[in-house]
C-alpha positions as CSV (number, residue, x, y, z in Angstrom):
1,M,80.1,97.3,82.8
2,D,76.8,97.9,81.2
3,I,73.6,96.0,81.7
4,G,74.0,94.0,78.6
5,T,77.2,92.6,79.8
6,I,75.7,91.6,83.0
7,R,72.9,89.9,81.4
8,G,75.2,88.1,79.1
9,L,77.4,86.8,82.0
10,G,74.2,85.7,83.9
11,T,73.0,83.7,80.8
12,V,76.4,82.0,80.6
13,V,76.3,81.2,84.3
14,V,72.8,79.8,84.1
15,F,73.9,77.8,80.9
16,I,76.8,76.2,82.6
17,A,74.7,75.4,85.6
18,F,72.1,73.8,83.5
19,I,74.6,71.6,81.6
20,G,76.2,70.5,84.8
21,L,72.9,69.5,86.3
22,A,72.0,67.6,83.0
23,L,75.2,65.7,83.3
24,W,74.7,64.9,86.9
25,V,71.2,63.7,86.4
26,F,72.0,61.5,83.5
27,S,75.2,60.2,84.9
28,G,75.3,56.4,85.2
29,R,76.7,56.6,88.8
30,R,73.3,58.0,90.0
31,K,71.3,55.0,88.7
32,S,71.0,53.2,91.9
33,D,69.9,56.3,93.8
34,F,67.4,57.0,91.3
35,D,66.2,53.4,91.3
36,E,65.7,53.6,95.0
37,A,63.9,56.8,94.8
38,N,61.8,55.4,92.1
39,L,60.3,52.9,94.9
40,L,59.5,55.8,97.4
41,P,55.8,56.0,96.4
42,F,55.4,52.3,97.4
43,A,57.2,52.6,100.8
44,D,53.9,52.8,102.7
45,D,52.5,49.8,101.0
46,P,54.4,46.6,101.9
47,E,52.6,44.4,99.3
48,A,53.3,46.8,96.4
49,M,56.9,47.2,97.7
50,A,57.4,43.5,97.8
51,Q,55.9,43.2,94.2
52,M,58.2,45.9,92.9
53,I,61.4,44.2,94.4
54,R,60.3,40.9,92.9
55,Q,60.0,42.5,89.5
56,K,63.3,44.3,89.8
57,Q,64.9,40.9,90.7
58,Q,63.3,39.3,87.9
59,Q,64.6,41.9,85.3
60,E,68.1,41.4,86.8
61,E,67.9,37.8,86.3
62,D,66.7,38.2,82.8
63,N,69.6,40.5,82.0
64,K,72.1,38.0,83.4
65,G,71.1,35.5,80.7
66,P,73.5,33.6,78.7
67,K,75.6,35.7,76.5
68,P,76.4,34.5,72.9
């Protein structure tokens, strides 16, 4: 095995890892975890946290509106 083959295999491994990570990040199953992590900067400020929760609830109510 020469250095070119090793570099080629390394590139393939990194490419597969990148594709796997991208699929994991953009998976719909992870949305709730990312929504929770999105609120972490406001965790120390109860007022800001309450406002973010109210906005989230309002968005959920808007999305549950009547369907044609």
